[in-house]
C-alpha positions, 0 to 999 in steps of 0.5 A: 482542536484537531491537531495531535498536539492538543493531546500533548499539551492539555493538562500540563503546566510549565513544571511538567515540560520536557521528557516528563510530558513526552512520556506522560500517560496521555501524551501522544508518544504513549498513545501511539500504537507501538506494535504497529509502528515497530512492525512497520519499521521492522518490515522496512528495515528487513526490506532494505536487507532483501533489496541489498541482497537482490541488487548488490551484484547487479552492475547493470542496474546499480551503476557499479555501486553495490550500495546504490539501492540500499542507500536509496531504500533507506533514504525513502524510508527516512522520507516516509517516516517524515511524511508519517510524522507530518501526517500525524501532526496535521491529524486526519481530521484536519486532512478531512477539510483538505480532501478536495484539494488532495483528491484533485491534485492526485487525479491531476498527477495521474493524468500527467502519466497519459501525457508525453511526461509519462514514462514506461517502466517494466512494460507499464506506463504508469510513471512520471520521470523528471530528471532522475526522479520518478513518481508513480501516481497510482500509489497516492490515488489509493490514499485519495480514494480512501479519504475522499470516500470516507469524507462523503460517506461519513459526513451526515452520519458523524453530524448525527443526521443519518444512522448510515449512508443513504443510497445517494451518498453511496452513489456519489462516493462510488462516482468519486472513486470511478474517476481514478479507476478509469484513469488507471485503466487508460494507462493501463495499470490493472494491478492498481485497479484491482487494489482500488476495487479492494479498497472500495469494497473495504470502505463500503463494508465499514461505512454500513452501506446497504448490501445491495451496493456490495453485491452490485459492485461485485457483479459490476466488477465481473462484468467489467473484467469480461468487457475489458477482455473482450474490448482488448483494453489490456496490453499484450504483456498483461494478457501473457501474464494471465495466460502464464498464470492459467497455465504455468507450463506455458513458455517457461523460458518466456512469459512464464520465466518470472514465476517459474524462477520465483517458485524455484527460489522460494522452494530452494530455501527450505525451512531456514534458508541458504543464509542472507546474501547466499541464495544461489538464485538471487546471487545468480540473478535468475529472478527479474525485478527481484528488488521490487515485485519479486522481493519476497523470493529473496526472503524465501530463498535466503531466510527460508520458510521461517524468515518468509513467515516472519514477514507475513507475521509482521504484516499480520500485526499491522493489519491486526492493529489497524483493525483495532483502530477501525473498531475503536474509532468514535467517528465513522470517518476514522473507521472508514479510513482505517478500514480502507487502509486495511483492505489496501494493505491486505490485498496488496500483500496477498497479491504480491506474495501470491504471485511469487507462489504462483497462486495469483497472476503477476500484476506488478504490485509491490509488497508494502514496506518491503519492496524498493520504490519511493512512491510506494514507501511514501504512501504506506507510511502516510497511511500509517500516519493516518492510522496513528492519528485516528488512534491518538485523537480518540478521546481517553474515555473511548 
């Protein structure tokens, strides 16, 4: 039995139904990783307050309703939680059998962005907009790559045929990951490509693949970056972002405006901040895209160093618990999936927070669990469901 409900019913008779079974020592509820769950929920709820603060006065985007973004952020959280529960109920082992379908659907969805159905939002053509509903396929490609590579790399190891993935298997896994990366480059969505590279490195390290592949991938990445620059694949706005990162004083009223205002907002917060809903930079609407890419600036200004540090602490709790799940998994497949999620969350959080502080270039990656956006919220909560499934389905003796 692969579903998590096999753990919730085994060993119980009719006399132990209801709440007793629900909270029994070997029930699903008791075996969930509650520190991770509570940290993710706290981040999402804190994010709702930050999103509300950033958008309540912005009549040009909230359609005259100060609660417009808050209500939708909470709705996205509710849908994300439902997707997490559904993922947990299905189980990562059952999803392993559906990986070809999930991978194919994710790739096809990403290809739709390159058709007339694709839409450009904030200078990036990586969205599908149908009516009033928008989807960013890149978020779901991250999950597809993790599951797809884990399935290939762990197949013969978990079956007992090999102690670690051989070179042919690693090459197949990299080929599987290369297809989505090429699609993202065609958009172009460089931020998501960088996140994919971090995921691929995390997956290879966890799989036990030869170090030759790790160093080879790093060398290929450097060569690829040079080629992208020389072949002028990047759009002009992306080149401008890197130029502003290399020279923060370059055009402070133009290309460097976002990062300059972000640093001013965070720096003005001090130790304890100006207080929620009382940040002058936020209230004055000086920081663009503050509910999405630059949501961390709201925390820095209104909650100060302590509040911003608390967000980083909660992210650290999620990464710590995910690392424990990867370590304790009794199958390589579960270890690889958990490690891929760790690499994803760690890189994306570092990149998002780093770009608000000026130590990383602006790439448009959201802050996991905190930034406004349905696709991102759904994807990260599905990832939490996968992590919980790996922990729950681990035998009691492990």
